[in-house]
Z-matrix of the N, CA and C atoms (Angstrom, degrees):
N
C 1 1.456
C 2 1.535 1 108.86
N 3 1.315 2 116.33 1 132.67
C 4 1.467 3 121.74 2 179.08
C 5 1.520 4 109.59 3 -68.72
N 6 1.323 5 115.92 4 138.19
C 7 1.460 6 121.18 5 173.45
C 8 1.521 7 108.23 6 -125.02
N 9 1.325 8 115.51 7 121.09
C 10 1.459 9 120.87 8 178.86
C 11 1.526 10 109.65 9 -77.55
N 12 1.320 11 116.33 10 144.66
C 13 1.467 12 121.08 11 177.57
C 14 1.516 13 109.05 12 -134.92
N 15 1.325 14 115.54 13 136.38
C 16 1.454 15 120.35 14 175.22
C 17 1.528 16 108.26 15 -72.49
N 18 1.332 17 117.16 16 121.17
C 19 1.471 18 118.19 17 -179.11
C 20 1.521 19 111.06 18 -78.88
N 21 1.312 20 115.08 19 157.44
C 22 1.463 21 119.44 20 165.62
C 23 1.519 22 107.04 21 -69.52
N 24 1.315 23 117.24 22 144.56
C 25 1.460 24 119.51 23 173.56
C 26 1.523 25 109.12 24 -66.26
N 27 1.333 26 117.88 25 147.91
C 28 1.465 27 119.87 26 179.28
C 29 1.527 28 113.06 27 -79.64
N 30 1.324 29 116.76 28 13.37
C 31 1.463 30 123.43 29 -179.94
C 32 1.519 31 107.09 30 -157.94
N 33 1.322 32 116.70 31 168.46
C 34 1.467 33 120.59 32 178.32
C 35 1.530 34 109.78 33 -73.68
N 36 1.333 35 116.76 34 161.46
C 37 1.464 36 121.40 35 -178.42
C 38 1.527 37 113.40 36 -62.75
N 39 1.319 38 117.74 37 -19.72
C 40 1.468 39 118.90 38 179.86
C 41 1.532 40 112.79 39 -105.14
N 42 1.335 41 117.37 40 6.76
C 43 1.464 42 121.85 41 -175.83
C 44 1.529 43 113.10 42 -65.68
N 45 1.326 44 118.31 43 -30.65
C 46 1.464 45 121.02 44 -174.77
C 47 1.527 46 113.20 45 -89.46
N 48 1.341 47 116.65 46 0.17
C 49 1.468 48 119.98 47 175.51
C 50 1.518 49 110.03 48 -58.98
N 51 1.327 50 120.41 49 145.42
C 52 1.468 51 127.35 50 0.74
C 53 1.524 52 113.67 51 -91.21
N 54 1.338 53 117.69 52 11.20
C 55 1.462 54 121.25 53 -172.60
C 56 1.529 55 112.71 54 -86.09
N 57 1.316 56 115.98 55 -26.49
C 58 1.464 57 122.11 56 172.62
C 59 1.524 58 106.13 57 -146.54
N 60 1.316 59 115.50 58 124.41
C 61 1.465 60 120.16 59 -171.53
C 62 1.524 61 112.81 60 -78.61
N 63 1.306 62 113.99 61 160.39
C 64 1.463 63 121.76 62 173.65
C 65 1.526 64 110.00 63 -57.07
N 66 1.326 65 117.55 64 -42.05
C 67 1.466 66 121.25 65 -179.29
C 68 1.522 67 111.05 66 -61.67
N 69 1.336 68 117.00 67 -42.64
C 70 1.464 69 120.02 68 178.09
C 71 1.522 70 110.53 69 -61.62
N 72 1.336 71 117.54 70 -46.62
C 73 1.465 72 120.14 71 -179.40
C 74 1.524 73 111.52 72 -63.60
N 75 1.315 74 117.51 73 -40.50
C 76 1.463 75 119.78 74 179.48
C 77 1.524 76 111.01 75 -63.02
N 78 1.317 77 117.17 76 -41.77
C 79 1.471 78 120.49 77 178.57
C 80 1.517 79 111.79 78 -71.63
N 81 1.323 80 115.68 79 -46.36
C 82 1.462 81 120.52 80 -173.11
C 83 1.527 82 111.34 81 -70.22
N 84 1.327 83 116.33 82 -49.52
C 85 1.465 84 120.35 83 -179.77
C 86 1.525 85 111.42 84 -77.83
N 87 1.318 86 115.91 85 -50.22
C 88 1.459 87 120.75 86 -171.36
C 89 1.520 88 115.34 87 -76.68
N 90 1.321 89 117.81 88 -20.37
C 91 1.477 90 121.08 89 -179.63
C 92 1.533 91 111.47 90 -114.88
N 93 1.342 92 116.51 91 -59.22
C 94 1.469 93 119.67 92 -174.87
C 95 1.527 94 112.10 93 -67.26
N 96 1.348 95 116.67 94 -51.98
C 97 1.462 96 118.49 95 -179.73
C 98 1.529 97 110.56 96 -63.32
N 99 1.306 98 116.60 97 -41.38
C 100 1.465 99 119.91 98 177.97
C 101 1.525 100 111.53 99 -57.71
N 102 1.325 101 117.41 100 -38.89
C 103 1.475 102 120.73 101 179.11
C 104 1.529 103 110.98 102 -63.81
N 105 1.351 104 117.73 103 -38.79
C 106 1.471 105 119.81 104 177.61
C 107 1.524 106 110.55 105 -64.18
N 108 1.321 107 117.14 106 -39.91
C 109 1.468 108 121.73 107 179.41
C 110 1.529 109 110.00 108 -65.30
N 111 1.321 110 116.83 109 -49.37
C 112 1.470 111 121.50 110 -178.15
C 113 1.519 112 111.31 111 -61.47
N 114 1.328 113 116.42 112 -49.17
C 115 1.467 114 120.25 113 -178.61
C 116 1.517 115 111.75 114 -69.50
N 117 1.336 116 116.88 115 -39.78
C 118 1.465 117 119.90 116 178.16
C 119 1.514 118 111.61 117 -59.58
N 120 1.334 119 117.65 118 -45.90
C 121 1.471 120 121.09 119 178.69
C 122 1.521 121 111.42 120 -61.90
N 123 1.316 122 116.32 121 -39.67
C 124 1.469 123 120.15 122 179.39
C 125 1.532 124 110.50 123 -62.03
N 126 1.332 125 117.05 124 -46.32
C 127 1.466 126 120.13 125 -178.66
C 128 1.527 127 111.73 126 -68.80
N 129 1.326 128 117.78 127 -39.18
C 130 1.474 129 121.19 128 177.57
C 131 1.519 130 109.97 129 -61.58
N 132 1.330 131 116.62 130 -46.39
C 133 1.466 132 120.88 131 -178.96
C 134 1.526 133 111.57 132 -66.72
N 135 1.329 134 117.22 133 -47.23
C 136 1.467 135 120.69 134 -178.25
C 137 1.525 136 112.32 135 -61.88
N 138 1.333 137 115.88 136 -35.75
C 139 1.469 138 119.91 137 -178.90
C 140 1.529 139 112.46 138 -92.08
N 141 1.338 140 116.63 139 -0.08
C 142 1.472 141 122.24 140 178.60
C 143 1.532 142 111.83 141 51.29
N 144 1.327 143 115.21 142 49.94
C 145 1.464 144 121.79 143 -177.96
C 146 1.522 145 109.42 144 -79.63
N 147 1.321 146 115.93 145 132.89
C 148 1.465 147 121.60 146 -174.11
C 149 1.525 148 113.62 147 -116.25
N 150 1.328 149 119.49 148 20.15
C 151 1.463 150 120.41 149 179.99
C 152 1.528 151 110.02 150 -56.83
N 153 1.326 152 115.55 151 150.33
C 154 1.463 153 122.28 152 -173.15
C 155 1.530 154 113.56 153 -78.12
N 156 1.338 155 117.47 154 -34.15
C 157 1.465 156 119.38 155 -176.97
C 158 1.518 157 110.18 156 -147.26
N 159 1.324 158 116.42 157 170.59
C 160 1.460 159 120.85 158 -174.49
C 161 1.528 160 112.45 159 -65.79
N 162 1.329 161 117.92 160 -41.77
C 163 1.465 162 119.22 161 179.79
C 164 1.525 163 111.26 162 -61.57
N 165 1.324 164 116.22 163 -43.20
C 166 1.469 165 121.09 164 177.76
C 167 1.534 166 110.08 165 -61.43
N 168 1.315 167 116.59 166 -42.96
C 169 1.463 168 121.14 167 179.70
C 170 1.528 169 110.99 168 -63.23
N 171 1.327 170 117.01 169 -42.54
C 172 1.467 171 120.65 170 178.64
C 173 1.526 172 110.47 171 -62.56
N 174 1.324 173 117.31 172 -49.97
C 175 1.472 174 121.19 173 -177.30
C 176 1.525 175 110.81 174 -63.70
N 177 1.332 176 117.51 175 -44.04
C 178 1.467 177 120.04 176 -179.25
C 179 1.526 178 112.38 177 -67.92
N 180 1.322 179 117.16 178 -40.67
C 181 1.469 180 118.37 179 179.99
C 182 1.527 181 110.86 180 -69.70
N 183 1.327 182 116.97 181 -28.66
C 184 1.473 183 120.76 182 175.07
C 185 1.530 184 110.04 183 -68.60
N 186 1.348 185 116.10 184 -48.32
C 187 1.473 186 120.62 185 179.61
C 188 1.522 187 111.39 186 -61.67
N 189 1.332 188 116.13 187 -38.08
C 190 1.475 189 121.18 188 -177.31
C 191 1.528 190 112.96 189 -84.03
N 192 1.337 191 115.81 190 0.34
C 193 1.476 192 120.37 191 -178.29
C 194 1.537 193 111.66 192 55.70
N 195 1.328 194 114.60 193 38.65
C 196 1.464 195 121.44 194 178.26
C 197 1.531 196 107.66 195 -91.53
N 198 1.331 197 116.07 196 77.04
C 199 1.466 198 122.14 197 -171.67
C 200 1.530 199 114.12 198 -57.09
N 201 1.332 200 120.16 199 -43.23
C 202 1.473 201 118.04 200 -178.54
C 203 1.534 202 112.88 201 -59.49
N 204 1.322 203 116.84 202 -43.08
C 205 1.467 204 120.44 203 179.05
C 206 1.522 205 109.65 204 -71.63
N 207 1.325 206 116.41 205 -49.82
C 208 1.465 207 120.32 206 -177.33
C 209 1.521 208 111.32 207 -56.26
N 210 1.312 209 117.71 208 -51.51
C 211 1.461 210 120.43 209 -174.79
C 212 1.522 211 112.28 210 -61.41
N 213 1.304 212 117.92 211 -45.62
C 214 1.465 213 120.82 212 -176.32
C 215 1.526 214 112.65 213 -74.66
N 216 1.327 215 117.25 214 -43.13
C 217 1.460 216 119.95 215 -179.24
C 218 1.525 217 110.21 216 -68.90
N 219 1.324 218 117.14 217 -42.15
C 220 1.463 219 119.59 218 -179.42
C 221 1.514 220 110.90 219 -66.86
N 222 1.323 221 117.81 220 -40.73
C 223 1.458 222 118.90 221 176.74
C 224 1.533 223 111.14 222 -63.66
N 225 1.320 224 117.37 223 -35.31
C 226 1.461 225 120.36 224 174.78
C 227 1.527 226 110.09 225 -59.73
N 228 1.326 227 117.19 226 -49.09
C 229 1.464 228 121.44 227 -178.85
C 230 1.529 229 110.55 228 -65.30
N 231 1.331 230 117.20 229 -42.31
C 232 1.466 231 120.28 230 178.07
C 233 1.525 232 110.94 231 -57.16
N 234 1.326 233 115.53 232 -41.73
C 235 1.463 234 119.18 233 -178.10
C 236 1.534 235 112.19 234 -74.60
N 237 1.314 236 118.41 235 -33.35
C 238 1.470 237 119.77 236 172.93
C 239 1.530 238 109.01 237 -54.73
N 240 1.326 239 115.38 238 -45.69
C 241 1.464 240 121.87 239 178.71
C 242 1.527 241 110.73 240 -63.36
N 243 1.322 242 116.55 241 -47.79
C 244 1.462 243 123.00 242 -175.97
C 245 1.531 244 111.34 243 -56.81
N 246 1.343 245 116.48 244 -48.98
C 247 1.467 246 119.16 245 -179.18
C 248 1.524 247 111.02 246 -63.15
N 249 1.319 248 116.52 247 -39.49
C 250 1.465 249 120.76 248 -174.20
C 251 1.525 250 113.07 249 -72.10
N 252 1.328 251 118.95 250 -31.11
C 253 1.460 252 119.15 251 -175.31
C 254 1.525 253 112.29 252 -92.61
N 255 1.335 254 117.34 253 5.23
C 256 1.461 255 118.96 254 177.37
C 257 1.522 256 111.57 255 -101.24
N 258 1.334 257 113.81 256 148.87
C 259 1.452 258 122.30 257 174.58
C 260 1.523 259 106.80 258 -157.62
N 261 1.308 260 117.04 259 162.45
C 262 1.463 261 120.01 260 173.72
C 263 1.517 262 105.16 261 -83.17
N 264 1.324 263 116.02 262 95.53
C 265 1.455 264 121.77 263 -165.11
C 266 1.527 265 111.04 264 -140.97
N 267 1.343 266 118.29 265 59.50
C 268 1.470 267 119.76 266 -177.66
C 269 1.528 268 111.32 267 -55.98
N 270 1.325 269 114.22 268 129.35
C 271 1.471 270 121.24 269 179.64
C 272 1.522 271 111.95 270 50.92
N 273 1.325 272 115.13 271 41.16
C 274 1.463 273 121.09 272 -176.82
C 275 1.519 274 112.91 273 -59.83
N 276 1.322 275 114.70 274 143.66
C 277 1.457 276 121.16 275 179.82
C 278 1.528 277 109.40 276 -76.80
N 279 1.319 278 115.30 277 134.07
C 280 1.463 279 121.62 278 177.02
C 281 1.526 280 107.64 279 -89.12
N 282 1.339 281 118.73 280 129.49
C 283 1.469 282 119.94 281 177.39
C 284 1.536 283 110.67 282 -53.95
N 285 1.317 284 116.06 283 143.49
C 286 1.470 285 120.91 284 -169.89
C 287 1.525 286 113.42 285 -58.28
N 288 1.323 287 118.42 286 -38.63
C 289 1.465 288 119.83 287 -179.05
C 290 1.534 289 110.71 288 -63.09
N 291 1.338 290 116.81 289 -44.37
C 292 1.463 291 120.52 290 177.86
C 293 1.523 292 110.27 291 -67.99
N 294 1.323 293 117.14 292 -42.74
C 295 1.472 294 119.73 293 179.68
C 296 1.528 295 110.97 294 -59.38
N 297 1.321 296 117.01 295 -42.91
C 298 1.469 297 120.68 296 178.62
C 299 1.527 298 111.16 297 -62.49
N 300 1.324 299 116.77 298 -40.10
C 301 1.472 300 120.46 299 179.07
C 302 1.532 301 110.27 300 -67.54
N 303 1.330 302 117.45 301 -39.66
C 304 1.465 303 121.24 302 176.95
C 305 1.526 304 110.06 303 -61.29
N 306 1.328 305 116.71 304 -45.54
C 307 1.465 306 120.39 305 179.85
C 308 1.527 307 110.36 306 -64.69
N 309 1.327 308 116.97 307 -39.69
C 310 1.469 309 120.75 308 177.68
C 311 1.530 310 111.36 309 -60.64
N 312 1.338 311 117.04 310 -41.77
C 313 1.472 312 119.92 311 -172.84
C 314 1.528 313 114.40 312 -95.00
N 315 1.344 314 117.89 313 -19.02
C 316 1.474 315 120.62 314 -177.87
C 317 1.530 316 113.20 315 -124.78
N 318 1.315 317 118.49 316 -0.69
C 319 1.474 318 124.99 317 -176.23
C 320 1.522 319 113.13 318 78.29
N 321 1.337 320 118.40 319 -32.85
C 322 1.468 321 120.56 320 177.20
C 323 1.520 322 109.83 321 -160.89
N 324 1.333 323 115.59 322 161.63
C 325 1.463 324 120.81 323 175.77
C 326 1.520 325 109.63 324 -64.20
N 327 1.332 326 117.09 325 -40.87
C 328 1.473 327 119.96 326 -179.87
C 329 1.521 328 111.64 327 -62.32
N 330 1.337 329 118.08 328 -37.36
C 331 1.471 330 120.51 329 176.61
C 332 1.521 331 110.81 330 -62.82
N 333 1.343 332 115.91 331 -43.26
C 334 1.465 333 119.39 332 178.38
C 335 1.520 334 110.51 333 -61.21
N 336 1.346 335 116.26 334 -46.04
C 337 1.463 336 119.85 335 -179.35
C 338 1.526 337 110.74 336 -62.67
N 339 1.318 338 117.40 337 -41.26
C 340 1.475 339 120.65 338 179.51
C 341 1.526 340 110.62 339 -63.42
N 342 1.336 341 117.17 340 -43.27
C 343 1.472 342 120.20 341 177.83
C 344 1.529 343 111.14 342 -63.13
N 345 1.330 344 116.15 343 -40.09
C 346 1.465 345 121.43 344 179.66
C 347 1.529 346 110.05 345 -62.05
N 348 1.316 347 116.20 346 -48.78
C 349 1.470 348 120.81 347 179.42
C 350 1.525 349 110.48 348 -61.69
N 351 1.327 350 117.01 349 -44.67
C 352 1.469 351 120.34 350 -179.62
C 353 1.523 352 112.39 351 -64.20
N 354 1.329 353 116.55 352 -35.01
C 355 1.475 354 119.18 353 176.29
C 356 1.520 355 109.97 354 -63.75
N 357 1.331 356 116.86 355 -42.94
C 358 1.466 357 120.86 356 178.76
C 359 1.520 358 112.42 357 -65.44
N 360 1.322 359 116.13 358 -41.44
C 361 1.467 360 120.44 359 177.85
C 362 1.527 361 109.88 360 -64.95
N 363 1.334 362 115.93 361 -39.94
C 364 1.457 363 121.26 362 -175.34
C 365 1.518 364 114.98 363 -79.18
N 366 1.336 365 116.80 364 -7.64
C 367 1.469 366 118.75 365 177.22
C 368 1.522 367 108.39 366 -76.31
N 369 1.317 368 116.16 367 104.76
C 370 1.461 369 120.11 368 -178.60
C 371 1.522 370 109.37 369 -69.60
N 372 1.313 371 116.42 370 129.61
C 373 1.462 372 120.47 371 -179.76
C 374 1.513 373 110.44 372 73.59
N 375 1.311 374 115.88 373 -146.46
C 376 1.463 375 121.82 374 -174.25
C 377 1.515 376 111.33 375 -86.85
N 378 1.326 377 115.73 376 151.95
C 379 1.454 378 120.14 377 177.12
C 380 1.513 379 111.82 378 159.81
N 381 1.324 380 114.29 379 -154.95
C 382 1.455 381 122.69 380 -174.09
C 383 1.520 382 109.63 381 -141.54
N 384 1.339 383 116.76 382 153.35
C 385 1.464 384 120.91 383 166.17
C 386 1.526 385 106.73 384 -117.69
N 387 1.328 386 115.52 385 149.47
C 388 1.461 387 120.61 386 -168.09
C 389 1.524 388 112.31 387 -139.82
N 390 1.319 389 115.55 388 147.99
C 391 1.453 390 123.91 389 159.42
C 392 1.522 391 104.43 390 -103.01
N 393 1.334 392 116.39 391 120.71
C 394 1.465 393 120.36 392 -175.24
C 395 1.528 394 110.01 393 -127.96
N 396 1.310 395 114.23 394 162.55
C 397 1.459 396 122.49 395 169.65
C 398 1.520 397 106.37 396 -107.42
N 399 1.336 398 116.71 397 122.39
C 400 1.466 399 118.89 398 -177.23
C 401 1.524 400 110.81 399 -87.46
N 402 1.317 401 115.99 400 179.33
C 403 1.471 402 120.33 401 -174.75
C 404 1.529 403 112.32 402 -65.43
N 405 1.356 404 117.32 403 -17.44
C 406 1.462 405 121.51 404 177.35
C 407 1.528 406 112.09 405 -94.52
N 408 1.356 407 116.38 406 12.28
C 409 1.473 408 123.09 407 179.00
C 410 1.526 409 111.97 408 65.26
N 411 1.313 410 115.56 409 30.56
C 412 1.466 411 121.28 410 176.84
C 413 1.522 412 108.68 411 -107.59
N 414 1.338 413 116.36 412 137.79
C 415 1.456 414 120.66 413 174.76
C 416 1.519 415 109.40 414 -74.71
N 417 1.323 416 115.87 415 138.66
C 418 1.462 417 121.79 416 179.06
C 419 1.517 418 109.04 417 -141.27
N 420 1.311 419 115.90 418 155.24
C 421 1.456 420 122.09 419 169.51
C 422 1.519 421 106.68 420 -102.76
N 423 1.313 422 115.65 421 135.02
C 424 1.458 423 120.27 422 178.96
C 425 1.526 424 108.48 423 -143.70
N 426 1.303 425 115.47 424 173.17
C 427 1.464 426 120.99 425 175.45
C 428 1.517 427 107.34 426 -138.81
N 429 1.323 428 115.19 427 153.25
C 430 1.461 429 120.38 428 178.09
C 431 1.519 430 108.46 429 -134.14
N 432 1.310 431 114.87 430 149.56
C 433 1.461 432 118.55 431 179.85
C 434 1.523 433 110.53 432 -89.73
N 435 1.307 434 114.46 433 152.43
C 436 1.463 435 123.06 434 175.95
C 437 1.518 436 111.39 435 48.51
N 438 1.344 437 118.03 436 -117.37
C 439 1.466 438 120.92 437 -173.77
C 440 1.523 439 113.99 438 -94.57
N 441 1.314 440 119.00 439 -5.75
C 442 1.469 441 120.34 440 -171.20
C 443 1.525 442 112.99 441 -54.15
N 444 1.321 443 114.77 442 140.51
C 445 1.452 444 123.27 443 175.94
C 446 1.532 445 107.15 444 -115.79
N 447 1.323 446 118.86 445 143.76
C 448 1.468 447 120.87 446 -177.94
C 449 1.523 448 115.61 447 -56.93
N 450 1.326 449 118.97 448 -18.82
C 451 1.476 450 118.58 449 -179.36
C 452 1.521 451 111.84 450 -61.08
N 453 1.339 452 117.42 451 -26.03
C 454 1.474 453 118.15 452 179.20
C 455 1.527 454 111.28 453 -73.10
N 456 1.332 455 116.74 454 -12.36
C 457 1.465 456 122.43 455 177.25
C 458 1.529 457 110.81 456 -108.65
N 459 1.338 458 116.22 457 19.63
C 460 1.464 459 122.70 458 177.77
C 461 1.531 460 112.03 459 61.54
N 462 1.337 461 115.96 460 38.57
C 463 1.462 462 122.20 461 177.34
C 464 1.530 463 108.58 462 -122.57
N 465 1.329 464 115.43 463 153.91
C 466 1.459 465 120.70 464 178.12
C 467 1.530 466 108.23 465 -101.63
N 468 1.340 467 117.75 466 116.88
C 469 1.459 468 119.30 467 179.22
C 470 1.529 469 111.36 468 -75.52
N 471 1.331 470 115.70 469 126.82
C 472 1.465 471 121.41 470 178.46
C 473 1.521 472 111.81 471 -105.88
N 474 1.340 473 115.80 472 -36.72
C 475 1.456 474 121.37 473 -178.60
C 476 1.522 475 108.01 474 -146.29
N 477 1.325 476 116.29 475 119.82
C 478 1.461 477 120.44 476 179.03
C 479 1.512 478 110.89 477 -124.61
N 480 1.316 479 115.64 478 140.45
C 481 1.457 480 120.98 479 176.94
C 482 1.525 481 109.06 480 -123.63
N 483 1.297 482 114.98 481 125.55
C 484 1.460 483 123.17 482 -179.87
C 485 1.529 484 108.99 483 -74.75
N 486 1.340 485 117.14 484 121.63
C 487 1.462 486 119.68 485 177.73
C 488 1.533 487 112.24 486 -112.12
N 489 1.338 488 116.50 487 18.69
C 490 1.463 489 119.16 488 168.18
C 491 1.537 490 106.51 489 -66.14
N 492 1.314 491 117.99 490 145.74
C 493 1.465 492 120.38 491 -175.19
C 494 1.525 493 113.35 492 -58.12
N 495 1.328 494 118.07 493 -31.73
C 496 1.466 495 118.19 494 -179.10
C 497 1.528 496 112.24 495 -63.49
N 498 1.334 497 117.65 496 -15.60
C 499 1.465 498 121.46 497 179.80
C 500 1.512 499 112.92 498 -74.59
N 501 1.316 500 116.44 499 -25.21
C 502 1.466 501 117.80 500 -171.20
C 503 1.519 502 115.85 501 -139.19
N 504 1.330 503 119.19 502 -8.08
C 505 1.459 504 119.70 503 -169.80
C 506 1.530 505 112.87 504 -64.86
N 507 1.312 506 118.13 505 -38.06
C 508 1.470 507 120.56 506 179.93
C 509 1.529 508 110.40 507 -60.79
N 510 1.328 509 116.80 508 -41.45
C 511 1.465 510 121.37 509 -174.38
C 512 1.524 511 113.96 510 -90.94
N 513 1.320 512 117.27 511 -33.09
C 514 1.461 513 120.49 512 -171.40
C 515 1.529 514 113.92 513 -122.88
N 516 1.350 515 117.00 514 2.47
C 517 1.475 516 121.65 515 -174.94
C 518 1.536 517 108.70 516 53.05
N 519 1.324 518 117.77 517 -126.89
C 520 1.466 519 119.49 518 -176.21
C 521 1.532 520 112.48 519 -96.66
N 522 1.324 521 117.51 520 19.05
C 523 1.470 522 121.38 521 -175.85
C 524 1.529 523 110.82 522 -95.16
N 525 1.309 524 115.60 523 70.49
C 526 1.464 525 120.29 524 -179.75
C 527 1.523 526 112.17 525 -57.29
N 528 1.341 527 120.79 526 -41.98
C 529 1.474 528 119.09 527 179.08
C 530 1.532 529 113.00 528 -57.76
N 531 1.328 530 117.33 529 -38.54
C 532 1.472 531 120.04 530 179.06
C 533 1.523 532 110.99 531 -66.28
N 534 1.324 533 116.41 532 -39.98
C 535 1.470 534 121.44 533 176.74
C 536 1.524 535 110.24 534 -61.06
N 537 1.320 536 117.05 535 -46.71
C 538 1.462 537 120.74 536 -177.22
C 539 1.526 538 111.45 537 -64.82
N 540 1.333 539 117.42 538 -41.52
C 541 1.468 540 120.14 539 178.26
C 542 1.532 541 109.80 540 -65.05
N 543 1.318 542 117.35 541 -42.54
C 544 1.457 543 120.80 542 178.61
C 545 1.528 544 110.45 543 -62.74
N 546 1.332 545 116.44 544 -41.78
C 547 1.462 546 121.08 545 179.48
C 548 1.523 547 111.01 546 -60.42
N 549 1.335 548 117.23 547 -54.80
C 550 1.463 549 120.50 548 -172.41
C 551 1.531 550 111.65 549 -69.47
N 552 1.351 551 117.13 550 -28.30
C 553 1.462 552 120.01 551 -178.42
C 554 1.525 553 113.95 552 -89.81
N 555 1.342 554 117.82 553 -23.61
C 556 1.468 555 119.66 554 -169.24
C 557 1.521 556 116.15 555 -128.78
N 558 1.320 557 118.50 556 -16.35
C 559 1.461 558 119.43 557 -170.64
C 560 1.526 559 115.07 558 -116.93
N 561 1.312 560 118.22 559 -2.13
C 562 1.468 561 119.49 560 -175.60
C 563 1.517 562 110.64 561 -88.00
N 564 1.319 563 115.63 562 128.27
C 565 1.449 564 122.40 563 171.85
C 566 1.543 565 106.95 564 -89.05
N 567 1.323 566 115.45 565 91.97
C 568 1.465 567 120.04 566 -172.28
C 569 1.531 568 112.19 567 -65.88
N 570 1.317 569 117.71 568 -24.48
C 571 1.474 570 120.00 569 175.17
C 572 1.517 571 109.54 570 -62.73
N 573 1.346 572 117.10 571 -42.69
C 574 1.478 573 120.44 572 179.43
C 575 1.517 574 110.40 573 -67.54
N 576 1.338 575 117.04 574 -40.31
C 577 1.468 576 120.53 575 178.94
C 578 1.527 577 108.87 576 -61.16
N 579 1.312 578 116.28 577 -42.40
C 580 1.455 579 121.54 578 -179.46
C 581 1.517 580 111.57 579 -64.17
C-alpha cells in the first residue's frame, strides 16, 4: 500500500526570499501540503487501495472518479514537483538543449513565458499552469483545474506553477499576474526542468 510522506523542502523556508516569503512556504508546505498527505493516506488506507505507484494511483482514481483519493494524491504529487523545480534563481540561465527546444516550439523564450503567464492568469479559480511535453514530443503550455496533473492527459509535466490563492496571497495579495511573472523570471530551476 502506498504511503504518502511530506518531504523536507530542498532549501530553507527563507531561501526563496524576496520572491516567495518564509510565511508563504510555512503555510503552503507545512499546512496545505501536509493536509494533502494526511487526507490522502486516510483515503488510501480506508479504501484499501493497492496501486503500485503514484502515477498509477492518480490515473486510476481519475478514471474511477474517486475524487477524495485523486484530489489529495494528485495535489501531493503536484507539490513534490513544485518544491523541486524552484530555486532562488533571478533571470536564471536555461540549459541550451531546453532553450533550443523552447525556441523551436514557441519561437522564443519570451513567447513561452508569456504563454505560461497567460495560462496561469486564465485559469479561473484554483489550479495549475504547466509547461509539458506532449505525446508528439512537442513542448506545450497548458492549464489544469483544481488538482489535475497533465499525466491524466498523456502529457509529461516539466514545469508547474500552483495558482491556488494560498500560493501567492501572502506575498502578492490578489495580483496573480505579478506572482506568475515573478515565478517564471526568478524562481525556476531550469536545470531541474531540463
